[in-house]
N, CA, C and O atoms as CSV, one atom per row, in Angstrom:
chain,resi,resn,atom,element,x,y,z
A,1,MET,N,N,123.876,104.075,48.771
A,1,MET,CA,C,124.240,104.604,49.911
A,1,MET,C,C,124.398,103.788,50.526
A,1,MET,O,O,123.356,103.366,51.030
A,2,SER,N,N,125.883,102.911,50.968
A,2,SER,CA,C,125.686,101.537,51.926
A,2,SER,C,C,125.045,102.124,53.320
A,2,SER,O,O,124.827,103.323,53.148
A,3,LEU,N,N,124.802,101.854,54.164
A,3,LEU,CA,C,124.841,101.315,55.861
A,3,LEU,C,C,125.739,102.463,56.678
A,3,LEU,O,O,125.635,103.468,57.381
A,4,LEU,N,N,127.067,101.207,55.817
A,4,LEU,CA,C,128.408,101.924,56.573
A,4,LEU,C,C,128.733,103.670,55.963
A,4,LEU,O,O,129.050,104.531,56.785
A,5,ASP,N,N,128.598,104.021,54.414
A,5,ASP,CA,C,128.678,105.268,54.679
A,5,ASP,C,C,127.836,106.310,55.119
A,5,ASP,O,O,127.597,107.383,54.564
A,6,THR,N,N,127.309,105.743,56.459
A,6,THR,CA,C,126.681,106.988,56.987
A,6,THR,C,C,126.829,106.766,58.444
A,6,THR,O,O,126.098,107.228,59.321
A,7,ILE,N,N,127.978,105.916,58.614
A,7,ILE,CA,C,128.762,106.075,60.074
A,7,ILE,C,C,130.045,106.871,59.844
A,7,ILE,O,O,130.581,106.767,58.741
A,8,ASP,N,N,130.849,108.028,61.215
A,8,ASP,CA,C,132.399,107.827,60.974
A,8,ASP,C,C,132.957,107.430,62.594
A,8,ASP,O,O,132.133,107.466,63.508
A,9,ASN,N,N,134.253,107.090,62.850
A,9,ASN,CA,C,135.109,107.118,63.451
A,9,ASN,C,C,135.210,108.511,64.331
A,9,ASN,O,O,136.435,108.525,64.210
A,10,PHE,N,N,134.966,109.627,65.071
A,10,PHE,CA,C,135.545,110.729,65.235
A,10,PHE,C,C,137.052,110.850,65.513
A,10,PHE,O,O,137.584,111.959,65.566
A,11,TYR,N,N,137.759,109.680,65.695
A,11,TYR,CA,C,139.311,109.247,66.182
A,11,TYR,C,C,140.153,109.826,64.831
A,11,TYR,O,O,141.155,110.540,64.873
A,12,GLU,N,N,139.522,109.362,63.719
A,12,GLU,CA,C,139.457,109.197,62.759
A,12,GLU,C,C,140.124,111.164,62.561
A,12,GLU,O,O,141.346,111.306,62.603
A,13,ARG,N,N,139.352,112.286,62.394
A,13,ARG,CA,C,139.330,113.066,61.976
A,13,ARG,C,C,141.093,113.748,62.802
A,13,ARG,O,O,142.138,114.254,62.394
A,14,LEU,N,N,140.421,113.286,64.261
A,14,LEU,CA,C,141.990,113.958,65.258
A,14,LEU,C,C,142.687,113.337,64.955
A,14,LEU,O,O,143.631,114.113,64.802
A,15,VAL,N,N,143.152,112.077,64.618
A,15,VAL,CA,C,144.732,111.352,64.336
A,15,VAL,C,C,144.908,112.156,62.622
A,15,VAL,O,O,145.868,112.917,62.505
A,16,ALA,N,N,144.172,111.996,61.634
A,16,ALA,CA,C,144.634,112.903,60.954
A,16,ALA,C,C,144.912,114.064,61.264
A,16,ALA,O,O,145.413,114.388,60.187
A,17,ASP,N,N,144.957,114.593,61.628
A,17,ASP,CA,C,145.029,116.012,61.924
A,17,ASP,C,C,146.327,116.125,62.628
A,17,ASP,O,O,147.196,116.712,61.983
A,18,ALA,N,N,146.710,115.623,64.004
A,18,ALA,CA,C,148.068,114.950,64.698
A,18,ALA,C,C,149.182,114.574,63.589
A,18,ALA,O,O,150.308,115.071,63.617
A,19,VAL,N,N,148.815,113.767,62.738
A,19,VAL,CA,C,149.395,113.057,61.933
A,19,VAL,C,C,149.688,114.593,60.981
A,19,VAL,O,O,150.367,115.474,61.510
A,20,GLU,N,N,149.382,114.703,60.226
A,20,GLU,CA,C,149.682,116.202,59.826
A,20,GLU,C,C,150.262,117.011,60.039
A,20,GLU,O,O,151.258,117.325,59.388
A,21,GLU,N,N,149.740,117.732,61.222
A,21,GLU,CA,C,150.707,118.047,62.106
A,21,GLU,C,C,152.152,117.508,62.342
A,21,GLU,O,O,153.110,118.232,62.071
A,22,SER,N,N,152.268,116.687,62.670
A,22,SER,CA,C,153.596,115.690,62.724
A,22,SER,C,C,154.638,116.233,61.758
A,22,SER,O,O,155.807,116.609,61.839
A,23,ARG,N,N,153.629,116.103,60.720
A,23,ARG,CA,C,154.438,115.840,59.475
A,23,ARG,C,C,156.174,116.260,59.414
A,23,ARG,O,O,156.591,117.365,59.762
A,24,LEU,N,N,156.846,115.408,59.022
A,24,LEU,CA,C,158.724,115.565,58.507
A,24,LEU,C,C,158.188,115.756,57.368
A,24,LEU,O,O,157.018,115.639,57.006
A,25,GLU,N,N,159.494,116.180,56.601
A,25,GLU,CA,C,159.827,116.204,55.320
A,25,GLU,C,C,160.408,114.704,55.086
A,25,GLU,O,O,159.974,114.056,54.134
A,26,THR,N,N,161.278,114.214,55.856
A,26,THR,CA,C,161.203,113.188,55.078
A,26,THR,C,C,159.924,111.643,54.859
A,26,THR,O,O,160.005,110.517,54.370
A,27,ASP,N,N,158.457,112.753,55.791
A,27,ASP,CA,C,157.870,111.128,55.709
A,27,ASP,C,C,157.166,110.994,53.849
A,27,ASP,O,O,157.029,111.940,53.074
A,28,THR,N,N,157.000,110.247,53.712
A,28,THR,CA,C,156.258,109.546,52.913
A,28,THR,C,C,155.317,109.610,53.259
A,28,THR,O,O,154.977,109.603,54.442
A,29,GLU,N,N,154.283,109.732,51.828
A,29,GLU,CA,C,152.595,109.100,52.282
A,29,GLU,C,C,152.677,107.944,53.154
A,29,GLU,O,O,152.518,108.097,54.365
A,30,ASP,N,N,152.888,106.916,52.708
A,30,ASP,CA,C,153.053,105.411,52.836
A,30,ASP,C,C,153.345,105.020,54.321
A,30,ASP,O,O,152.985,103.982,54.877
A,31,ARG,N,N,154.141,106.158,54.913
A,31,ARG,CA,C,154.732,106.052,56.432
A,31,ARG,C,C,153.828,106.551,57.313
A,31,ARG,O,O,153.791,106.272,58.512
A,32,LEU,N,N,152.780,107.605,56.480
A,32,LEU,CA,C,151.805,108.501,57.097
A,32,LEU,C,C,151.451,107.818,57.214
A,32,LEU,O,O,151.688,107.366,58.334
A,33,ALA,N,N,150.709,107.112,56.505
A,33,ALA,CA,C,149.252,106.704,56.515
A,33,ALA,C,C,149.672,105.085,57.538
A,33,ALA,O,O,148.969,104.128,57.864
A,34,ASP,N,N,150.236,105.214,57.631
A,34,ASP,CA,C,151.459,103.914,58.679
A,34,ASP,C,C,151.281,104.528,60.050
A,34,ASP,O,O,150.377,104.230,60.830
A,35,ILE,N,N,151.958,105.158,60.201
A,35,ILE,CA,C,151.575,106.205,61.013
A,35,ILE,C,C,149.959,106.511,61.712
A,35,ILE,O,O,149.693,106.824,62.873
A,36,MET,N,N,149.058,106.301,60.583
A,36,MET,CA,C,147.451,106.958,61.024
A,36,MET,C,C,147.078,105.401,61.389
A,36,MET,O,O,146.374,105.126,62.361
A,37,CYS,N,N,147.542,104.563,60.639
A,37,CYS,CA,C,146.548,102.629,60.988
A,37,CYS,C,C,146.841,102.714,61.991
A,37,CYS,O,O,146.033,103.060,62.853
A,38,ILE,N,N,148.618,102.315,62.373
A,38,ILE,CA,C,148.908,101.788,63.958
A,38,ILE,C,C,148.135,103.196,65.562
A,38,ILE,O,O,148.138,102.622,66.651
A,39,ALA,N,N,147.687,104.459,65.627
A,39,ALA,CA,C,147.471,105.351,66.643
A,39,ALA,C,C,146.031,104.626,65.898
A,39,ALA,O,O,146.179,103.418,66.083
A,40,LEU,N,N,145.262,104.759,65.456
A,40,LEU,CA,C,143.935,104.048,65.524
A,40,LEU,C,C,144.027,103.061,66.348
A,40,LEU,O,O,143.607,103.164,67.501
A,41,ASN,N,N,144.599,101.937,65.873
A,41,ASN,CA,C,144.402,101.069,65.752
A,41,ASN,C,C,144.711,100.754,67.477
A,41,ASN,O,O,144.250,99.666,67.822
A,42,ARG,N,N,145.396,101.517,68.568
A,42,ARG,CA,C,145.742,101.830,70.026
A,42,ARG,C,C,144.454,102.940,70.119
A,42,ARG,O,O,144.474,103.049,71.345
A,43,LEU,N,N,143.734,103.526,69.844
A,43,LEU,CA,C,142.487,104.461,70.476
A,43,LEU,C,C,141.154,103.536,70.513
A,43,LEU,O,O,140.820,102.987,69.463
A,44,PRO,N,N,140.459,103.364,71.568
A,44,PRO,CA,C,139.255,103.333,70.694
A,44,PRO,C,C,138.550,103.820,70.338
A,44,PRO,O,O,138.584,105.025,70.590
A,45,PRO,N,N,136.758,103.038,69.047
A,45,PRO,CA,C,136.276,103.711,67.916
A,45,PRO,C,C,135.520,105.029,69.369
A,45,PRO,O,O,135.527,105.005,70.600
A,46,ARG,N,N,135.004,105.945,68.388
A,46,ARG,CA,C,134.263,106.424,69.071
A,46,ARG,C,C,133.146,107.301,67.635
A,46,ARG,O,O,133.033,108.390,67.073
A,47,TYR,N,N,132.687,106.248,67.634
A,47,TYR,CA,C,131.332,105.942,66.081
A,47,TYR,C,C,129.985,106.884,66.331
A,47,TYR,O,O,129.230,106.948,67.301
A,48,TYR,N,N,129.995,107.765,64.740
A,48,TYR,CA,C,128.513,108.436,65.367
A,48,TYR,C,C,128.126,108.800,63.715
A,48,TYR,O,O,128.901,108.486,62.811
A,49,ARG,N,N,127.026,109.393,63.499
A,49,ARG,CA,C,126.357,109.366,62.314
A,49,ARG,C,C,125.816,110.897,61.773
A,49,ARG,O,O,125.183,111.325,60.808
A,50,HIS,N,N,126.321,111.329,62.729
A,50,HIS,CA,C,126.016,113.290,62.584
A,50,HIS,C,C,127.176,113.775,63.130
A,50,HIS,O,O,127.314,113.540,64.331
A,51,LYS,N,N,127.817,114.226,62.728
A,51,LYS,CA,C,128.976,115.021,63.439
A,51,LYS,C,C,128.454,116.351,64.413
A,51,LYS,O,O,129.031,116.731,65.432
A,52,ILE,N,N,127.134,116.987,63.785
A,52,ILE,CA,C,127.571,118.063,64.691
A,52,ILE,C,C,126.368,117.561,66.286
A,52,ILE,O,O,126.259,118.381,67.198
A,53,ASP,N,N,125.619,116.215,66.359
A,53,ASP,CA,C,125.827,115.710,67.496
A,53,ASP,C,C,126.822,115.077,68.381
A,53,ASP,O,O,126.897,115.289,69.592
A,54,MET,N,N,127.516,114.355,67.762
A,54,MET,CA,C,129.007,114.447,68.371
A,54,MET,C,C,129.537,115.917,69.200
A,54,MET,O,O,130.064,116.016,70.308
A,55,MET,N,N,129.204,116.900,68.286
A,55,MET,CA,C,130.264,118.377,68.619
A,55,MET,C,C,129.684,118.558,70.300
A,55,MET,O,O,130.242,118.805,71.368
A,56,PHE,N,N,128.013,118.242,69.800
A,56,PHE,CA,C,127.351,119.199,70.559
A,56,PHE,C,C,127.319,118.496,72.203
A,56,PHE,O,O,127.142,118.968,73.326
A,57,TYR,N,N,127.586,117.152,71.666
A,57,TYR,CA,C,126.852,116.318,73.326
A,57,TYR,C,C,128.391,115.820,73.725
A,57,TYR,O,O,128.479,114.680,74.180
A,58,LEU,N,N,129.594,116.595,73.583
A,58,LEU,CA,C,131.155,116.193,73.930
A,58,LEU,C,C,131.092,117.035,74.387
A,58,LEU,O,O,130.867,118.115,73.841
A,59,ALA,N,N,131.350,116.758,76.104
A,59,ALA,CA,C,132.063,118.163,76.813
A,59,ALA,C,C,133.328,118.335,76.623
A,59,ALA,O,O,134.146,117.416,76.572
A,60,ASP,N,N,133.705,120.145,76.443
A,60,ASP,CA,C,134.736,120.296,75.960
A,60,ASP,C,C,136.541,119.390,76.957
A,60,ASP,O,O,137.551,119.012,76.364
A,61,PRO,N,N,136.306,119.333,78.382
A,61,PRO,CA,C,137.239,118.078,79.052
A,61,PRO,C,C,137.291,117.147,78.464
A,61,PRO,O,O,138.390,116.621,78.292
A,62,GLU,N,N,136.168,116.601,77.948
A,62,GLU,CA,C,136.424,115.207,77.328
A,62,GLU,C,C,137.373,115.201,75.678
A,62,GLU,O,O,138.268,114.488,75.226
A,63,LEU,N,N,136.563,116.456,75.132
A,63,LEU,CA,C,137.586,116.538,73.551
A,63,LEU,C,C,139.018,117.071,73.845
A,63,LEU,O,O,139.975,116.963,73.079
A,64,GLN,N,N,139.020,117.577,74.895
A,64,GLN,CA,C,140.517,117.691,75.457
A,64,GLN,C,C,141.508,116.494,75.602
A,64,GLN,O,O,142.686,116.285,75.311
A,65,GLU,N,N,140.278,115.668,76.304
A,65,GLU,CA,C,140.951,114.346,77.019
A,65,GLU,C,C,141.816,113.617,75.513
A,65,GLU,O,O,142.991,113.281,75.371
A,66,MET,N,N,140.920,113.584,74.784
A,66,MET,CA,C,140.789,112.286,73.303
A,66,MET,C,C,141.994,112.939,72.679
A,66,MET,O,O,142.877,112.317,72.087
A,67,ARG,N,N,141.954,114.476,72.889
A,67,ARG,CA,C,142.990,115.278,71.860
A,67,ARG,C,C,145.142,114.573,72.342
A,67,ARG,O,O,146.188,114.427,71.711
A,68,TYR,N,N,144.631,114.367,73.869
A,68,TYR,CA,C,145.773,113.989,74.351
A,68,TYR,C,C,145.854,112.980,73.951
A,68,TYR,O,O,146.650,112.665,73.067
A,69,LYS,N,N,145.422,112.569,74.246
A,69,LYS,CA,C,145.373,110.447,73.579
A,69,LYS,C,C,145.742,110.809,72.547
A,69,LYS,O,O,146.889,110.860,72.103
A,70,VAL,N,N,144.609,111.135,72.014
A,70,VAL,CA,C,145.459,111.167,69.939
A,70,VAL,C,C,146.830,111.545,69.582
A,70,VAL,O,O,147.305,111.000,68.586
A,71,LEU,N,N,147.937,112.856,70.591
A,71,LEU,CA,C,149.061,112.885,70.834
A,71,LEU,C,C,149.919,112.182,70.997
A,71,LEU,O,O,150.802,111.986,70.163
A,72,ASP,N,N,149.849,111.648,72.106
A,72,ASP,CA,C,150.012,109.391,72.638
A,72,ASP,C,C,150.181,108.900,71.523
A,72,ASP,O,O,151.202,108.362,71.095
A,73,ALA,N,N,148.677,109.148,70.736
A,73,ALA,CA,C,148.888,107.625,70.042
A,73,ALA,C,C,150.133,107.603,69.026
A,73,ALA,O,O,151.076,106.865,68.739
A,74,VAL,N,N,149.540,108.953,68.614
A,74,VAL,CA,C,150.736,109.047,66.696
A,74,VAL,C,C,151.782,109.188,67.666
A,74,VAL,O,O,152.738,108.519,67.272
A,75,LYS,N,N,152.161,110.019,69.269
A,75,LYS,CA,C,153.663,110.013,68.920
A,75,LYS,C,C,154.121,108.139,68.943
A,75,LYS,O,O,154.966,107.586,68.239
A,76,GLU,N,N,153.440,107.665,69.746
A,76,GLU,CA,C,154.176,105.910,69.549
A,76,GLU,C,C,153.876,105.046,68.338
A,76,GLU,O,O,154.509,104.005,68.165
A,77,ALA,N,N,152.738,105.525,67.320
A,77,ALA,CA,C,152.859,105.057,65.835
A,77,ALA,C,C,153.745,105.860,65.098
A,77,ALA,O,O,153.739,105.733,63.874
A,78,ARG,N,N,154.622,106.788,65.708
A,78,ARG,CA,C,156.188,107.073,64.687
A,78,ARG,C,C,156.601,106.376,65.079
A,78,ARG,O,O,157.115,105.469,64.425
A,79,ALA,N,N,156.594,106.434,66.495
A,79,ALA,CA,C,158.494,105.639,66.877
A,79,ALA,C,C,158.024,103.901,66.670
A,79,ALA,O,O,158.747,103.097,67.257
A,80,PHE,N,N,157.156,103.488,66.071
A,80,PHE,CA,C,157.193,102.283,65.822
A,80,PHE,C,C,157.573,101.805,64.799
A,80,PHE,O,O,158.409,100.911,64.664
A,81,VAL,N,N,156.707,102.631,63.615
A,81,VAL,CA,C,157.108,103.074,62.247
A,81,VAL,C,C,158.502,103.287,61.483
A,81,VAL,O,O,158.723,103.083,60.289
A,82,VAL,N,N,159.166,103.631,62.220
A,82,VAL,CA,C,160.590,104.666,62.431
A,82,VAL,C,C,161.115,103.410,63.242
A,82,VAL,O,O,160.091,102.812,62.911
A,83,ALA,N,N,161.742,102.538,63.952
A,83,ALA,CA,C,161.721,101.129,64.638
A,83,ALA,C,C,161.331,100.370,63.697
A,83,ALA,O,O,162.255,99.557,63.705
A,84,HIS,N,N,160.672,100.050,62.925
A,84,HIS,CA,C,159.981,98.986,62.162
A,84,HIS,C,C,160.212,99.011,60.504
A,84,HIS,O,O,159.944,98.113,59.706
A,85,GLN,N,N,160.806,100.352,60.239
A,85,GLN,CA,C,160.479,100.451,58.720
A,85,GLN,C,C,161.756,99.429,58.306
A,85,GLN,O,O,162.705,98.975,58.946
A,86,ARG,N,N,161.151,99.255,56.469
A,86,ARG,CA,C,161.489,97.974,55.974
A,86,ARG,C,C,162.995,98.996,54.792
A,86,ARG,O,O,162.776,99.853,53.936
A,87,GLU,N,N,163.925,98.617,55.095
A,87,GLU,CA,C,165.032,99.269,54.230
A,87,GLU,C,C,165.040,98.911,52.453
A,87,GLU,O,O,165.901,99.408,51.727
């Protein structure tokens, strides 16, 4: 196991969930992956080693604010991907 296998970005799960919840019938896996990458690039990283620690130390208002930021980032990322899709 590498050192990189021991850390995660908390935003990845939030963005993945938001992208999945906003999935359209016309979305391909490639489009969803592009939306996720663009959304993650617009958010600050929030790394952790142990998920239980992250949840314990994260206040409810802070988590709610993170979710709002994620929804905005996913919405903007979807608009960007649609506007720049290749024919």
